[in-house]
C-alpha positions in Angstrom: -13.3 10.5 20.0 -11.2 13.6 20.0 -8.1 13.7 17.8 -5.0 13.3 19.9 -1.5 14.6 19.2 -0.5 11.5 17.2 -3.5 11.4 14.9 -4.7 14.2 12.6 -8.2 12.8 12.1 -11.1 11.7 14.3 -11.0 8.1 13.3 -10.1 5.1 15.3 -8.6 2.9 12.6 -5.7 0.5 13.2 -3.6 -1.4 10.8 -1.6 -3.2 13.5 1.4 -1.2 14.5 0.9 2.3 15.9 3.5 3.4 13.4 0.7 3.2 10.8 -2.1 4.9 12.8 -2.0 8.2 10.9 -2.1 6.3 7.6 -5.1 4.2 8.7 -6.8 7.4 9.9 -6.2 9.3 6.7 -7.4 6.3 4.7 -10.6 6.2 6.8 -11.1 10.0 6.1 -10.6 9.5 2.4 -13.0 6.7 2.3 -15.8 9.1 3.5 -15.7 10.7 0.1 -18.2 9.1 -2.3 -16.4 10.0 -5.5 -12.7 9.0 -6.1 -12.5 11.6 -8.9 -13.4 14.4 -6.5 -10.6 13.3 -4.2 -8.2 13.0 -7.1 -9.1 16.5 -8.3 -8.9 18.0 -4.8 -5.4 16.6 -4.1 -4.1 16.8 -7.7 -3.7 13.0 -8.0 -3.1 11.2 -11.3 -4.1 7.5 -11.3 -4.7 5.5 -14.4 -5.4 1.8 -13.5 -4.3 -1.2 -15.5 -6.9 -3.8 -16.3 -7.4 -6.1 -13.3 -6.1 -9.4 -14.5 -3.5 -12.1 -13.8 -0.9 -10.2 -15.7 -0.5 -7.7 -12.9 0.4 -10.5 -10.5 3.0 -11.9 -13.0 4.4 -8.4 -13.4 4.5 -8.1 -9.6 6.4 -11.5 -9.3 9.1 -10.4 -11.7 9.6 -7.0 -10.1 9.4 -8.5 -6.6 12.1 -11.1 -7.5 14.2 -8.5 -9.3 14.1 -6.5 -6.0 15.7 -9.4 -4.1 19.5 -9.1 -3.8 20.3 -12.7 -4.7 21.7 -14.0 -7.9 21.0 -17.6 -7.1 18.8 -18.7 -10.0 17.7 -21.9 -8.3 16.6 -19.9 -5.2 14.7 -17.3 -7.2 13.0 -20.0 -9.3 12.0 -21.8 -6.1 10.7 -18.6 -4.6 8.8 -17.8 -7.8 7.2 -21.2 -7.8 6.3 -21.0 -4.0 4.7 -17.6 -4.5 2.9 -18.6 -7.7 1.5 -21.8 -6.0 0.6 -20.4 -2.6 -1.1 -17.1 -3.2 -4.4 -16.6 -5.0 -4.1 -14.9 -8.3 -7.5 -14.6 -9.7 -8.0 -10.9 -10.7 -10.1 -10.2 -7.6 -7.3 -11.4 -5.3 -4.1 -10.4 -7.2 -3.3 -7.2 -5.3 -4.4 -8.7 -2.0 -1.9 -11.5 -2.7 0.8 -9.0 -3.6 0.3 -7.4 -0.2 0.4 -10.8 1.5 3.7 -11.7 -0.3 5.3 -8.5 0.8 4.0 -8.8 4.4 5.2 -12.4 4.5 8.6 -11.3 3.3 8.8 -8.8 6.2 8.4 -5.7 4.1 7.0 -2.6 5.7 3.8 -0.9 4.4 5.8 2.2 3.5 7.6 0.1 0.8 4.8 -2.3 -0.2 2.0 0.2 -0.9 3.9 2.3 -3.5 5.5 -0.8 -5.0 2.2 -2.4 -5.5 0.4 0.8 -6.7 3.1 1.3 -9.4 2.3 -2.2 -10.7 -1.5 -1.8 -10.6 -1.5 1.7 -12.2 -0.1 2.4 -15.6 0.4 6.0 -14.4 0.3 7.2 -10.8 1.4 10.6 -9.4 0.6 11.6 -5.8 3.6 14.0 -5.5 1.3 16.9 -4.3 0.3 15.0 -1.2 1.9 16.7 1.8 4.1 14.8 4.2 2.7 13.9 7.6 4.5 16.4 9.8 2.5 15.7 13.0 4.9 12.9 14.1 6.7 12.9 17.4 9.4 10.7 18.7 12.8 9.4 17.5 14.1 10.6 14.2 13.7 7.3 12.4 10.0 7.1 13.5 9.4 10.6 12.2 11.1 9.9 8.9 9.1 6.7 8.3 5.7 8.0 9.5 6.1 11.2 7.4 5.2 8.9 4.5 1.9 7.8 6.1 -0.2 10.3 4.0 1.3 8.8 0.8 0.6 5.2 2.1 -3.0 6.1 2.8 -3.5 7.6 -0.6 -1.9 4.5 -2.4 -4.1 2.2 -0.3 -7.2 4.4 -0.9 -6.7 4.4 -4.7 -6.1 0.6 -4.7 -9.3 0.1 -2.9 -11.4 2.6 -4.9 -10.2 1.2 -8.2 -11.1 -2.3 -7.1 -7.7 -3.9 -6.7 -8.3 -4.7 -3.0 -11.4 -5.0 -0.9 -11.4 -3.7 2.7 -8.4 -3.0 4.8 -7.1 -6.5 5.6 -4.3 -6.3 3.0 -2.8 -3.3 4.8 -2.8 -4.8 8.3 0.1 -6.3 10.3 3.1 -5.1 8.3 6.5 -4.9 9.8 7.8 -1.5 10.9 
């Protein structure tokens, strides 16, 4: 397949919406590298993962609920209980469940990926990753999709450090 005007790389990945195509393609390109440390060095990335355990899911729950603009304690308690009861939290599934909670709450991947990465990593800095400037279309699309390189890097790091398996957690987000 030849790269077209909308995708920088020769990969045919899809995470649902075409808005995420360049993120999925960059993720696929990054996954071709064997050594995550080589990628981190090449792109000047700092990523220090937390231990994979149930505490990161609890941390996520509190930060997720804190992000909701509602002061109704009964509503927030009910939401906490519903999330806690309906999403797997074993260490292997914690970050996958975080993505599911965000997707089910109609978050977009541009918000969910950095939010979850900042919970899973004690320190993370991807500020040297360039914006995706190969976006055409309406201004809002260009602004959102300009973050696709960052989204790809967050998802790549979460995968390489064992917080998620495969690409399923990144698929079918709102745009």
